[in-house]
All heavy atoms as an XYZ file, in Angstrom:
739
protein
N      -5.539     16.382     29.292
C      -4.086     16.389     29.449
C      -3.636     16.256     30.915
O      -2.583     15.723     31.177
C      -3.649     17.723     28.871
C      -4.733     18.092     27.907
C      -5.986     17.506     28.482
N      -4.441     16.745     31.821
C      -4.067     16.671     33.234
C      -4.018     15.225     33.749
O      -3.456     14.958     34.795
C      -5.024     17.498     34.085
C      -6.438     16.999     34.041
N      -7.285     17.288     33.003
C      -7.112     16.198     34.890
C      -8.450     16.697     33.222
N      -8.372     16.021     34.349
N      -4.566     14.309     32.997
C      -4.585     12.901     33.409
C      -3.316     12.152     33.004
O      -3.118     11.019     33.432
C      -5.805     12.201     32.820
N      -2.449     12.777     32.199
C      -1.280     12.061     31.705
C      -0.409     11.515     32.834
O      -0.070     10.330     32.848
C      -0.436     12.928     30.767
C       0.847     12.249     30.392
C       0.857     11.229     29.461
C       2.042     12.597     31.006
C       2.032     10.567     29.132
C       3.219     11.946     30.681
C       3.212     10.931     29.742
N       0.001     12.359     33.757
C       0.912     11.911     34.817
C       0.322     10.780     35.656
O       1.015      9.786     35.900
C       1.359     13.086     35.687
C       2.350     13.978     34.964
O       3.112     13.519     34.122
N       2.332     15.261     35.272
N      -0.928     10.884     36.101
C      -1.489      9.747     36.851
C      -1.565      8.461     36.025
O      -1.282      7.376     36.529
C      -2.885     10.228     37.260
C      -2.821     11.707     37.215
C      -1.828     12.031     36.140
N      -1.904      8.585     34.740
C      -1.982      7.396     33.887
C      -0.601      6.791     33.649
O      -0.444      5.564     33.654
C      -2.643      7.744     32.553
C      -4.141      8.003     32.616
C      -4.620      8.646     31.319
C      -4.887      6.713     32.902
N       0.395      7.634     33.446
C       1.763      7.131     33.260
C       2.234      6.430     34.531
O       2.887      5.378     34.465
C       2.703      8.276     32.892
N       1.898      6.971     35.677
C       2.268      6.334     36.947
C       1.572      4.985     37.099
O       2.186      3.992     37.490
C       1.941      7.254     38.125
C       2.462      6.711     39.449
C       2.196      7.630     40.628
N       0.771      7.632     40.937
C      -0.061      8.660     40.729
N       0.381      9.778     40.214
N      -1.331      8.570     41.043
N       0.291      4.938     36.753
C      -0.441      3.666     36.805
C       0.224      2.646     35.897
O       0.433      1.491     36.285
C      -1.923      3.867     36.426
C      -2.649      4.631     37.539
C      -2.608      2.537     36.143
C      -4.025      5.128     37.149
N       0.574      3.052     34.682
C       1.236      2.144     33.747
C       2.528      1.595     34.354
O       2.789      0.392     34.321
C       1.532      2.850     32.424
C       2.390      1.998     31.529
C       1.836      0.975     30.785
C       3.775      2.179     31.492
C       2.631      0.154     30.000
C       4.570      1.360     30.710
C       3.994      0.351     29.971
O       4.785     -0.464     29.214
N       3.346      2.487     34.896
C       4.654      2.081     35.421
C       4.553      1.195     36.662
O       5.370      0.310     36.860
C       5.482      3.323     35.743
C       5.975      4.052     34.528
C       6.885      5.205     34.918
N       7.313      5.935     33.756
C       6.918      7.168     33.459
N       6.085      7.816     34.250
N       7.368      7.758     32.378
N       3.559      1.454     37.493
C       3.482      0.762     38.781
C       2.612     -0.493     38.755
O       2.699     -1.315     39.669
C       2.972      1.721     39.852
C       3.952      2.862     40.129
C       3.432      3.881     41.121
O       2.288      3.727     41.617
O       4.168      4.851     41.393
N       1.800     -0.656     37.731
C       0.881     -1.797     37.674
C       1.633     -3.097     37.399
O       2.564     -3.134     36.597
C      -0.177     -1.575     36.607
N       1.179     -4.137     38.062
C       1.719     -5.476     37.823
C       0.839     -6.271     36.855
O       1.222     -7.345     36.422
C       1.822     -6.250     39.142
C       2.872     -5.657     40.062
O       3.866     -5.100     39.567
O       2.692     -5.758     41.290
N      -0.317     -5.739     36.545
C      -1.310     -6.417     35.709
C      -1.266     -5.824     34.300
O      -1.466     -4.616     34.117
C      -2.695     -6.233     36.338
C      -3.793     -6.987     35.621
O      -3.679     -7.242     34.405
O      -4.788     -7.309     36.297
N      -1.011     -6.666     33.300
C      -0.918     -6.192     31.913
C      -2.227     -5.563     31.432
O      -2.208     -4.646     30.607
C      -0.509     -7.334     30.995
N      -3.362     -6.022     31.948
C      -4.649     -5.419     31.544
C      -4.748     -3.985     32.031
O      -5.250     -3.119     31.323
C      -5.815     -6.240     32.063
C      -5.936     -7.606     31.393
C      -7.044     -8.415     31.993
N      -6.734     -8.592     33.426
C      -7.516     -9.151     34.313
N      -8.694     -9.591     33.952
N      -7.141     -9.282     35.563
N      -4.270     -3.746     33.242
C      -4.270     -2.387     33.787
C      -3.323     -1.510     32.968
O      -3.667     -0.372     32.612
C      -3.872     -2.391     35.286
C      -3.684     -0.978     35.811
C      -4.906     -3.144     36.109
N      -2.163     -2.044     32.640
C      -1.215     -1.295     31.830
C      -1.793     -0.981     30.446
O      -1.650      0.134     29.949
C       0.087     -2.071     31.676
C       0.897     -2.146     32.949
C       2.151     -2.956     32.753
O       2.089     -4.125     32.371
N       3.294     -2.346     33.015
N      -2.454     -1.954     29.831
C      -3.066     -1.744     28.512
C      -4.120     -0.656     28.564
O      -4.176      0.212     27.681
C      -3.691     -3.044     27.998
O      -2.706     -3.989     27.707
N      -4.953     -0.685     29.589
C      -6.000      0.324     29.731
C      -5.390      1.705     29.935
O      -5.864      2.690     29.359
C      -6.942     -0.045     30.896
O      -7.513     -1.327     30.624
C      -8.041      0.976     31.058
N      -4.320      1.786     30.721
C      -3.646      3.067     30.921
C      -3.086      3.584     29.601
O      -3.215      4.770     29.281
C      -2.535      2.925     31.961
N      -2.480      2.687     28.797
C      -1.938      3.099     27.496
C      -3.042      3.577     26.555
O      -2.865      4.574     25.844
C      -1.172      1.948     26.847
C       0.166      1.586     27.481
C       0.743      0.345     26.817
C       1.144      2.742     27.407
N      -4.146      2.865     26.526
C      -5.269      3.284     25.683
C      -5.747      4.672     26.086
O      -6.040      5.513     25.227
C      -6.407      2.277     25.775
C      -6.101      0.962     25.098
C      -7.122     -0.126     25.395
O      -8.019      0.087     26.238
O      -7.010     -1.201     24.782
N      -5.811      4.918     27.367
C      -6.256      6.227     27.857
C      -5.227      7.307     27.531
O      -5.595      8.416     27.149
C      -6.502      6.171     29.364
O      -7.540      5.264     29.657
N      -3.951      6.990     27.658
C      -2.902      7.941     27.297
C      -3.012      8.297     25.816
O      -2.833      9.453     25.430
C      -1.510      7.378     27.651
C      -1.330      7.386     29.174
C      -0.396      8.158     26.958
C      -0.103      6.639     29.670
N      -3.354      7.321     24.992
C      -3.506      7.573     23.560
C      -4.619      8.556     23.234
O      -4.587      9.221     22.207
N      -5.581      8.687     24.108
C      -6.683      9.626     23.889
C      -6.325     11.060     24.268
O      -7.036     11.988     23.901
C      -7.911      9.173     24.674
C      -8.459      7.859     24.161
C      -9.602      7.368     25.000
C     -10.053      5.989     24.494
N     -11.069      5.399     25.353
N      -5.230     11.239     24.968
C      -4.838     12.575     25.422
C      -4.361     13.437     24.258
O      -4.597     14.633     24.216
C      -3.778     12.475     26.543
C      -4.416     11.816     27.771
C      -3.216     13.848     26.891
C      -3.456     11.515     28.886
N      -3.655     12.842     23.303
C      -3.233     13.512     22.072
C      -2.203     14.624     22.277
O      -2.050     15.495     21.427
C      -4.449     14.085     21.314
C      -5.451     13.056     20.854
C      -4.948     12.231     19.690
O      -4.363     12.756     18.755
N      -5.151     10.941     19.761
N      -1.475     14.604     23.371
C      -0.418     15.603     23.581
C       0.911     15.042     23.090
O       1.066     13.825     22.903
C      -0.304     15.964     25.068
O       0.217     14.873     25.814
N       1.881     15.920     22.892
C       3.221     15.485     22.498
C       3.797     14.576     23.577
O       4.401     13.544     23.279
C       4.135     16.701     22.236
C       5.583     16.274     22.052
C       3.653     17.478     21.023
N       3.588     14.944     24.814
C       4.085     14.140     25.934
C       3.506     12.719     25.889
O       4.221     11.737     26.076
C       3.722     14.829     27.246
C       4.325     14.210     28.471
C       4.004     15.000     29.727
O       2.908     15.576     29.834
O       4.873     15.022     30.612
N       2.213     12.621     25.604
C       1.567     11.310     25.503
C       2.138     10.532     24.320
O       2.399      9.326     24.418
C       0.058     11.467     25.360
N       2.350     11.193     23.196
C       2.928     10.541     22.024
C       4.320     10.014     22.297
O       4.661      8.891     21.905
N       5.141     10.804     22.971
C       6.485     10.363     23.303
C       6.455      9.164     24.259
O       7.269      8.249     24.144
C       7.291     11.505     23.911
C       7.652     12.563     22.889
C       8.392     13.738     23.496
O       8.146     14.084     24.676
O       9.220     14.320     22.782
N       5.516      9.171     25.189
C       5.389      8.054     26.120
C       5.023      6.782     25.358
O       5.618      5.721     25.586
C       4.330      8.379     27.183
C       4.274      7.361     28.282
C       5.128      7.455     29.367
C       3.378      6.316     28.235
C       5.091      6.514     30.388
C       3.318      5.373     29.251
C       4.184      5.475     30.330
N       4.077      6.892     24.451
C       3.668      5.728     23.659
C       4.816      5.219     22.800
O       4.993      4.004     22.637
C       2.453      6.066     22.798
C       1.157      6.319     23.569
C       0.098      6.898     22.647
C       0.672      5.051     24.245
N       5.609      6.122     22.261
C       6.784      5.715     21.484
C       7.784      4.964     22.360
O       8.359      3.959     21.939
C       7.463      6.936     20.865
C       6.824      7.470     19.604
C       7.361      8.853     19.288
C       7.064      6.523     18.452
N       7.976      5.450     23.572
C       8.875      4.774     24.494
C       8.386      3.361     24.771
O       9.160      2.403     24.729
C       8.972      5.581     25.798
C       9.933      5.002     26.818
S       9.246      4.040     28.219
C       7.734      4.786     28.654
N       7.093      3.206     25.017
C       6.536      1.883     25.283
C       6.663      1.005     24.044
O       7.052     -0.163     24.138
C       5.061      1.984     25.746
C       4.415      0.616     25.841
C       4.975      2.709     27.083
N       6.369      1.553     22.893
C       6.475      0.809     21.636
C       7.883      0.256     21.443
O       8.063     -0.885     21.020
C       6.095      1.719     20.462
C       6.075      1.100     19.089
C       4.876      0.173     18.941
C       6.030      2.173     18.022
N       8.880      1.048     21.789
C      10.268      0.634     21.598
C      10.760     -0.313     22.681
O      11.627     -1.141     22.424
C      11.173      1.864     21.536
C      10.880      2.721     20.302
C      11.793      3.911     20.205
N      13.121      3.456     19.808
C      14.236      3.999     20.284
N      14.197      4.973     21.158
N      15.402      3.553     19.871
N      10.210     -0.236     23.883
C      10.762     -1.008     25.000
C       9.992     -2.283     25.317
O      10.567     -3.214     25.872
C      10.835     -0.142     26.257
C      11.826      0.980     26.125
C      11.891      1.839     27.372
O      11.162      1.642     28.331
N      12.764      2.825     27.344
N       8.728     -2.307     25.009
C       7.900     -3.457     25.375
C       7.762     -4.413     24.194
O       8.138     -4.091     23.073
C       6.509     -2.998     25.827
C       6.523     -2.155     27.082
C       6.862     -2.931     28.340
O       6.945     -4.170     28.307
O       7.046     -2.280     29.378
N       7.172     -5.548     24.480
C       6.875     -6.532     23.441
C       5.448     -7.001     23.627
O       4.798     -6.658     24.608
C       7.847     -7.710     23.539
C       9.280     -7.333     23.243
C      10.221     -8.513     23.307
O       9.771     -9.631     23.616
O      11.412     -8.319     23.052
N       4.967     -7.782     22.682
C       3.656     -8.398     22.809
C       2.508     -7.403     22.841
O       2.490     -6.429     22.087
N       1.569     -7.667     23.724
C       0.329     -6.887     23.777
C       0.567     -5.418     24.104
O      -0.084     -4.552     23.527
C      -0.635     -7.502     24.797
C      -1.967     -6.786     24.901
C      -2.793     -6.803     23.614
O      -2.589     -7.681     22.768
O      -3.661     -5.915     23.464
N       1.487     -5.110     24.999
C       1.727     -3.708     25.349
C       2.283     -2.935     24.154
O       1.907     -1.791     23.921
C       2.654     -3.602     26.553
C       2.079     -4.135     27.861
C       3.112     -4.082     28.966
C       0.813     -3.387     28.252
N       3.152     -3.568     23.389
C       3.656     -2.918     22.169
C       2.508     -2.697     21.183
O       2.402     -1.647     20.562
C       4.749     -3.768     21.520
C       5.262     -3.138     20.228
C       6.349     -3.954     19.601
N       7.604     -3.663     20.283
C       8.752     -4.257     20.000
N       8.807     -5.190     19.067
N       9.847     -3.935     20.639
N       1.637     -3.687     21.042
C       0.519     -3.578     20.103
C      -0.456     -2.484     20.532
O      -0.959     -1.722     19.701
C      -0.197     -4.921     19.966
C      -1.373     -4.916     19.027
C      -1.046     -4.491     17.601
O       0.122     -4.571     17.168
O      -1.982     -4.054     16.907
N      -0.746     -2.388     21.811
C      -1.635     -1.327     22.308
C      -1.024      0.035     22.010
O      -1.716      0.953     21.550
C      -1.917     -1.502     23.820
C      -2.639     -0.285     24.383
C      -2.724     -2.759     24.072
N       0.273      0.175     22.228
C       0.953      1.437     21.926
C       0.899      1.744     20.439
O       0.681      2.893     20.039
C       2.410      1.386     22.388
O       2.471      1.277     23.765
N       1.107      0.726     19.612
C       1.062      0.929     18.159
C      -0.307      1.416     17.725
O      -0.429      2.365     16.951
C       1.416     -0.370     17.421
C       1.529     -0.174     15.897
C       1.388     -1.473     15.151
N       0.102     -2.102     15.338
C      -1.048     -1.695     14.749
N      -1.067     -0.657     13.963
N      -2.176     -2.348     14.963
N      -1.360      0.768     18.247
C      -2.726      1.180     17.890
C      -3.019      2.595     18.373
O      -3.647      3.382     17.656
C      -3.743      0.203     18.468
C      -3.841     -1.103     17.729
C      -5.057     -1.923     18.137
N      -5.259     -2.022     19.571
C      -4.927     -3.074     20.322
N      -4.355     -4.127     19.764
N      -5.158     -3.075     21.614
N      -2.573      2.911     19.566
C      -2.810      4.252     20.102
C      -2.097      5.307     19.249
O      -2.667      6.350     18.937
C      -2.360      4.337     21.556
N      -0.865      5.014     18.852
C      -0.146      5.955     17.987
C      -0.782      6.063     16.610
O      -0.788      7.136     16.007
C       1.317      5.532     17.849
C       2.228      5.951     18.983
C       3.578      5.258     18.850
C       2.401      7.461     19.016
N      -1.311      4.961     16.111
C      -1.973      4.980     14.804
C      -3.174      5.915     14.813
O      -3.505      6.507     13.785
C      -2.404      3.572     14.400
N      -3.806      6.065     15.955
C      -4.956      6.951     16.063
C      -4.606      8.367     16.475
O      -5.486      9.205     16.654
N      -3.318      8.640     16.621
C      -2.897      9.971     17.057
C      -3.153     10.991     15.964
O      -2.853     10.761     14.800
C      -1.404      9.941     17.415
C      -1.118     10.384     18.809
C      -1.530      9.631     19.887
C      -0.458     11.565     19.059
C      -1.280     10.033     21.172
C      -0.196     11.985     20.328
C      -0.611     11.223     21.399
N      -3.657     12.144     16.353
C      -3.996     13.185     15.392
C      -3.288     14.500     15.731
O      -3.799     15.563     15.443
C      -5.520     13.377     15.375
C      -5.988     14.158     14.166
O      -5.298     14.133     13.140
O      -7.040     14.808     14.275
N      -2.136     14.404     16.360
C      -1.371     15.589     16.720
C      -0.197     15.685     15.751
O       0.736     14.888     15.810
C      -0.883     15.478     18.173
C      -0.135     16.702     18.631
O       0.476     17.403     17.841
N      -0.157     16.949     19.933
N      -0.236     16.676     14.886
C       0.798     16.801     13.852
C       2.181     17.063     14.437
O       3.189     16.838     13.757
C       0.428     17.900     12.858
O       0.329     19.146     13.525
N       2.265     17.511     15.664
C       3.569     17.731     16.295
C       4.258     16.420     16.657
O       5.463     16.405     16.908
C       3.412     18.582     17.565
C       2.975     20.009     17.253
O       3.264     20.493     16.135
O       2.347     20.629     18.122
N       3.523     15.326     16.692
C       4.096     14.033     17.056
C       4.747     13.355     15.850
O       5.720     12.609     16.002
C       3.023     13.126     17.702
C       3.532     11.718     17.930
C       2.550     13.732     19.015
N       4.266     13.617     14.650
C       4.798     12.949     13.456
C       6.299     13.154     13.248
O       7.003     12.189     12.946
C       4.014     13.359     12.215
C       2.575     12.852     12.166
C       1.884     13.348     10.908
C       2.508     11.346     12.255
N       6.835     14.370     13.417
C       8.294     14.503     13.267
C       9.065     13.697     14.305
O      10.154     13.190     14.025
C       8.542     16.002     13.459
C       7.231     16.656     13.222
C       6.183     15.658     13.596
N       8.508     13.538     15.490
C       9.149     12.747     16.535
C       9.161     11.281     16.129
O      10.159     10.584     16.293
C       8.440     12.965     17.884
C       8.550     14.439     18.295
C       9.025     12.055     18.958
C       7.641     14.835     19.438
N       8.044     10.803     15.567
C       7.966      9.419     15.101
C       8.999      9.191     13.999
O       9.706      8.172     14.003
C       6.546      9.082     14.595
C       6.510      7.710     13.944
C       5.535      9.158     15.732
N       9.119     10.142     13.085
C      10.102     10.007     12.002
C      11.525      9.946     12.550
O      12.351      9.161     12.081
C       9.967     11.170     11.023
C       8.735     11.097     10.172
C       8.717     12.203      9.119
N       7.395     12.326      8.591
C       6.591     13.377      8.761
N       7.004     14.430      9.426
N       5.375     13.397      8.251
N      11.798     10.769     13.553
C      13.121     10.777     14.160
C      13.421      9.427     14.818
O      14.514      8.880     14.650
C      13.217     11.901     15.182
C      14.581     12.045     15.798
C      14.642     13.205     16.766
O      13.627     13.708     17.228
N      15.846     13.631     17.087
N      12.467      8.888     15.536
C      12.642      7.574     16.148
C      12.856      6.508     15.079
O      13.657      5.597     15.269
C      11.442      7.207     17.019
C      11.514      7.711     18.430
C      11.040      8.967     18.764
C      12.042      6.919     19.454
C      11.094      9.429     20.070
C      12.100      7.373     20.753
C      11.626      8.631     21.061
O      11.683      9.087     22.345
N      12.147      6.602     13.974
C      12.287      5.616     12.900
C      13.709      5.632     12.333
O      14.248      4.578     11.990
C      11.267      5.886     11.793
N      14.304      6.799     12.253
C      15.653      6.904     11.705
C      16.710      6.281     12.601
O      17.718      5.777     12.105
C      16.003      8.370     11.442
C      15.212      8.973     10.318
C      15.487     10.460     10.163
O      16.131     11.080     11.000
N      14.979     11.046      9.091
N      16.484      6.280     13.909
C      17.503      5.759     14.822
C      17.215      4.330     15.296
O      18.054      3.721     15.945
C      17.687      6.687     16.045
C      16.400      6.789     16.871
C      18.196      8.045     15.619
C      16.554      7.507     18.196
N      16.035      3.817     14.955
C      15.636      2.486     15.421
C      16.491      1.412     14.764
O      16.659      1.392     13.552
C      14.155      2.238     15.122
C      13.640      0.908     15.610
C      13.874      0.688     17.084
O      13.457      1.541     17.888
O      14.478     -0.346     17.435
N      17.034      0.503     15.573
C      17.869     -0.571     15.051
C      17.079     -1.847     14.765
O      17.533     -2.686     13.990
C      19.016     -0.901     16.035
O      18.456     -1.254     17.297
C      19.950      0.289     16.203
N      15.909     -2.001     15.351
C      15.058     -3.162     15.106
C      14.297     -2.915     13.806
O      13.471     -2.011     13.716
C      14.095     -3.338     16.279
C      13.138     -4.488     16.108
O      12.567     -4.694     15.051
N      12.933     -5.224     17.181
N      14.576     -3.719     12.782
C      13.999     -3.502     11.448
C      12.474     -3.558     11.453
O      11.819     -2.737     10.803
C      14.556     -4.510     10.458
N      11.903     -4.515     12.167
C      10.440     -4.641     12.195
C       9.807     -3.429     12.875
O       8.797     -2.898     12.405
C      10.031     -5.919     12.912
N      10.413     -2.973     13.941
C       9.885     -1.801     14.645
C      10.088     -0.541     13.810
O       9.218      0.330     13.762
C      10.560     -1.664     16.008
C      10.002     -0.616     16.949
C       8.484     -0.731     17.108
C      10.677     -0.727     18.303
N      11.217     -0.450     13.109
C      11.461      0.690     12.228
C      10.383      0.766     11.147
O       9.905      1.842     10.805
C      12.855      0.597     11.605
C      13.224      1.826     10.797
C      14.670      1.826     10.309
N      15.074      0.578      9.694
C      15.960     -0.279     10.213
N      16.538     -0.027     11.355
N      16.278     -1.388      9.568
N       9.969     -0.390     10.630
C       8.915     -0.418      9.618
C       7.593      0.118     10.185
O       6.893      0.883      9.527
C       8.724     -1.834      9.086
C       7.730     -1.924      7.957
C       7.615     -3.336      7.414
O       8.556     -4.118      7.532
O       6.550     -3.636      6.848
N       7.266     -0.271     11.401
C       6.048      0.233     12.058
C       6.132      1.747     12.208
O       5.179      2.471     11.902
C       5.843     -0.435     13.440
C       4.750      0.260     14.236
C       5.525     -1.914     13.268
N       7.275      2.234     12.651
C       7.442      3.677     12.828
C       7.426      4.412     11.495
O       6.858      5.494     11.384
C       8.764      3.962     13.569
C       8.801      3.519     15.022
C      10.225      3.588     15.559
C       7.854      4.326     15.873
N       8.039      3.817     10.463
C       8.018      4.438      9.141
C       6.594      4.595      8.624
O       6.235      5.627      8.054
C       8.827      3.609      8.131
C      10.317      3.834      8.244
O      10.729      4.867      8.806
O      11.074      2.955      7.776
N       5.768      3.596      8.835
C       4.377      3.664      8.387
C       3.625      4.770      9.116
O       2.835      5.485      8.527
C       3.670      2.331      8.602
C       4.087      1.259      7.636
C       3.365     -0.025      7.899
C       3.849     -1.120      6.957
N       3.222     -2.393      7.240
N       3.865      4.893     10.414
C       3.166      5.910     11.198
C       3.678      7.310     10.874
O       2.966      8.262     10.889
C       3.317      5.629     12.696
C       2.612      6.622     13.588
C       1.111      6.698     13.276
N       0.554      7.851     13.927
C      -0.169      8.792     13.331
N      -0.435      8.702     12.059
N      -0.620      9.806     13.986
N       4.979      7.407     10.568
C       5.570      8.714     10.311
C       5.466      9.174      8.873
O       5.824     10.292      8.544
N       4.934      8.313      8.002
C       4.787      8.684      6.591
C       3.724      9.760      6.437
O       2.713      9.745      7.126
C       4.404      7.453      5.759
N       3.955     10.699      5.540
C       2.927     11.714      5.314
C       1.615     11.081      4.867
O       1.616     10.148      4.074
C       3.517     12.580      4.189
C       4.983     12.268      4.178
C       5.127     10.876      4.706
N       0.540     11.579      5.377
C      -0.791     11.071      5.024
C      -1.232     11.689      3.704
O      -1.096     12.882      3.485
C      -1.810     11.415      6.121
C      -1.428     10.869      7.482
C      -1.355      9.360      7.521
O      -2.250      8.697      7.010
N      -0.298      8.807      8.080
N      -1.770     10.858      2.801
C      -2.222     11.367      1.495
C      -3.719     11.346      1.427
O      -4.387     10.726      2.185
C      -1.646     10.508      0.358
O      -1.998      9.157      0.549
C      -0.140     10.676      0.284
């Protein structure tokens, strides 16, 4: 968890999409609520590969405290395709 802030800074300051992708993948391994919220922010704001990396990282998230946040984002999302992605992630696991 102590790596979150440096990784988020690397993501924000990097000009290279590969560096940003690697930072996002690493953030996804942290599994904190803060990391989940960051990935959600990237998922909603970015497009292309960075959005996909965030989606994959969130798909592997195993922190039950993040699921209600994902559901909340899904309810307010205006982009239908992105709302569908969030709905799938926020659905209860059977």
